[in-house]
Structures are given as structure tokens and as C-alpha cells.
N, C-alpha and C positions, 0 to 999 in steps of 0.2 A: 816134550811135556815141561811144562811149567807149572810146578809145585809149589805153592810161594802163602806165605800170610799177607805178604804186601797187599794194599787197596787196588782192586784192581784196576782202576785208574790211572796209577803208577806203573802196575806191572805191565799193563797194555803196550806203553811206549815200546819195549823189548821185541813185543809182537812183531805190531807193526812196522817197526825199522830193520828189523832183523831178517824178516820173513822164513826162519827157519823153525819157528815154533809152531803150531799148530793145532796144543790145547793147552787150557790154562784149566789147574786145577787151584782152588782155593783151600785155605787151610784157614783154621780157628786162630791159629798162632804157631807159633815157629816150636814148638813143642809137641804139638798133635799128631796124631795118625790118622792117617785116611780113613774111614767110616769102613764098616764092612759090605755095603750096599754100596757105596763108591767101587773098591776091589771088585767085589762079584761084576758089577756091570761091565768097568772096563775089560774083565777077563773074557766075558760072555762077549764084546764086540772084538776082542783080538783074537777070539776064536773064528771070528767071519771074515775075512780076507778077503773073502769073493765080492762083496759089496755091505752095506750095512744089514746088520743082525734083525730077526724080527724081534716086534717091540716084545715078547717075553724076553728077551732079554735084559730089559729093564725092572723086572717085576719081580717077584717071589711065584712058587707055584700054587693053582689056584686061584689065579686074578679073574675078574671078568673084565669082559671088553665089548665094545658097540665100533663098527666100522660102516662110515656113510658116503656116499659118493654125492659130488657135487656137480649140477649143470647150468644152473642161472642160479641168478641173484635174490630169488626168492628160496631156492634150497641154501645158497648159503644162510640167511636168515635163521631158516629153520634148524639148518644144522645146529649153529651157535643153540640156539633154543635147546635143541636134544641134548647137546653139550654140559648144558648149564643145570638140566633136569639130572644128567647123569653124576655130577658133582655134587648138585643137592642132596639126592640118595645118601651119598655118605656123610651126611648130617655134620656138614665142615660152616663155618660162619659164611654168611651171606656175600661178606667181603671177597672170599675166595671163589666162590660161585662168580659175582662180577669180574672178577681178577681171571677167571680162567675163560668168560666168554669174552671179553676183551682181547686174550691172546688168540683164541680161535679165528675171531672177527678179522686180526691183524694179517694173521699166517696165512688164512684164506683169500683175502684179499690182494696178496701175493701170485700166490699159485693161480688164481682166473683172472687178474688184470695184469699183474708186471711179467708172471713165465712166458705166457703164449705169445708166440712169434709166426709169421710166415713162412714161406719157403725161401723167403732173401733175407731173413732173419730180424726182421723190422718188428717191432712191438705192433699187436694186434687191437689190445684194449688200454695198454697204460695210460694212452693220451687223456680219456676220461674216467677217470675212478667212479664217477656216479653214474654212470649210464650202467642201463641194463643187458646184460650180457647173459648169451646161451653156447657153451661151451659145446662144441662136436665131444663126439664120443672118445676120438683119441688127444685131446686135451684134457678133458677132468682129471680135478684132484681126487686123491683119495684120502678120507680122514678117518683116524682110530683114534678112540679116548679108553682109556684101562686103568683098573687101580685092583690092588692087590689088600685092599685093608689098610696099609701104613705107606705108600707111594700113587699117585695118578699121574698119567702119562697122557699126552697128547701129541698125535703125529700126526701131520699132513706133508704128502707127497705129490708132486707135481710131475707129469711126464715130461718136462724140456731138460732140464740138467745147466741151467743158465745161472747161477749165482754163484758170485765169487767171492773168493776168501776177503777180497779188502771189500767187499759189501759187508760182511760180518764185522770183522776185527777195526775197520775204519769209520763203521756205523758205529758201533760201540762205544770205540772211543771218543766219536764228538759228542754223543748221546750225556758220557758220562762227564765230560767237559760243559757242559751244559750248551754244547751249538746245536744246528740245525740237524734235522735226518737227513740221509742220502735219499735225495727224492728222482736221482737218475733213473734210467729203465734198464733192462736187464736182467730182472728177478732183483732188482735191488725196492728202498720201501720197506723195509721190512720192520720199523718202526723198533730198533733194536732196546730201545729202553722197555718197551713194554712187556720182548722176550727177557729180558734182564732182570724187572720187577716181578715177574710173576712165576717163576721157576728156580726150582735149585740148582739146575743143571739143561744145559742146552747144548746138541746135538746136531753138525749141520753136514750132512752128507751127501755130495752130489758126483754123480757119473756125468761127464760132460754129456749134452746133448740126448742126455736118455732119461734122467731123475734127479729133481732134489727134495731128499727129505729131512725135514724139521721135527726134530723132536725135543718135547718138553719132560722136564721131572719135577714134579713138585713132590713134596716130604708132608704127609698130612699131619703128622704129631709135631709138626714145627709150626709154634705161633709166628704171627704176620712182623711183630716185632724183629723176632727172631730172623729171621728171612730176609729182613731189609738189612742186617748188620753182616751175613755173612761176607 
């Protein structure tokens, strides 16, 4: 774990080069302690060594949640609209509603187009991300959105587990440097800057060949100017 007040653009260098660090926690400055919700969230994750923790690990007691299953391209668009309605009901600025819609769309595109492969490991849908798709039951991603009034959580899970460490950290590094996003196949094309710009925290849990679960956390009491300077 790297806990630093250095800009992410700079600190990612150590993560990409050493490959010994899997987590980066940002600090406001070198005198600041981690916030209570960050400590609690990490403790709950550490208490789930057998796999990713449930969505409740990111939220306080009494949260409300919605789960969606997506099979078709039309389902994807309907799900994005439902997520935006859920977020809008929290009385947040429209920009936050739009931002989470963009994030949901990006994560669903990965889960629906980039993640699925055939029995030989060849991408089934990644070559044409504009095509209409209809996923088989065993290919469908699961989408969850939840809020406890202070935090908003979006979670997308696919049943393939093909996301690799380099897709996350190298994609972030390129995006922060102003370069191109990773457009190769195999669970890539996450649009890392969409993830980075729309969340206070992101978690990528991968069980190789079984599932990839991406979880985004957003603090509802933080204005967008603060979010951009974290």
C-alpha cells in the first residue's frame, strides 16, 4: 500500500515500475490522517480475505441499494438511465448525475464488450463496440448502485475475470499523462480517466477466469472542485 500526498501522476511511477504496490491511498497533505470512512472501508475489505467484500463494506448501516442485470445493449441504456434516476433522487447536482451515468456506461461497455471470450479465449464482442449484443445467461454482468446518504457506490461485476493489473495502473498513468487509453482487448478499454474523475475511490477485484468486480465510491458531501483536487 502506498499512502502519499504526492500527485497520483507522480506516484503511479513507483507502482508501474516496481509492481510491488497494489494500492494507492491519497492524502490531502503529509500531515493529514486517513478519514474515518477510509479506515473502516479498508478494515472491512481486509476482513473478507476469501474474495471481494459485499457492497455493504463500503457503506454505513441503513443504506438503500438497487441491483440490475444486463443482457442486451438496450438493457445497458436502460440501466444507465435507472442509475441516473437513483443518483438524482439523492438531490445532488446534475453534473454528478451525468458523471455517474458516464461511469456506469463505461464500466458496462467493458463488462459487455471487452470481457466476454469464447472457449479458445478469443474476444467475442470487442471488435465492434457499436454492435448490438445479446449476452448468454453465463455472460451477463451484474450492476449494483447504493447509497447511505453520505456515500454513493457503483459496482459492476462480469463473470470472466480477465482484467489485469497493467490495464489499471498503466491505463491511469497514460491518462494522467494525457496519452491514449488502452484499447487492446482482454478486459481493457476501461476509460481509466472516466473512473478517476468520477470517484473518490476505486477498487478492482479480480478472480482470474471467474470474475472482475469494479467498485466506485463517491462522497456526496464533496463538491466537484474538491473532488478534482484530491
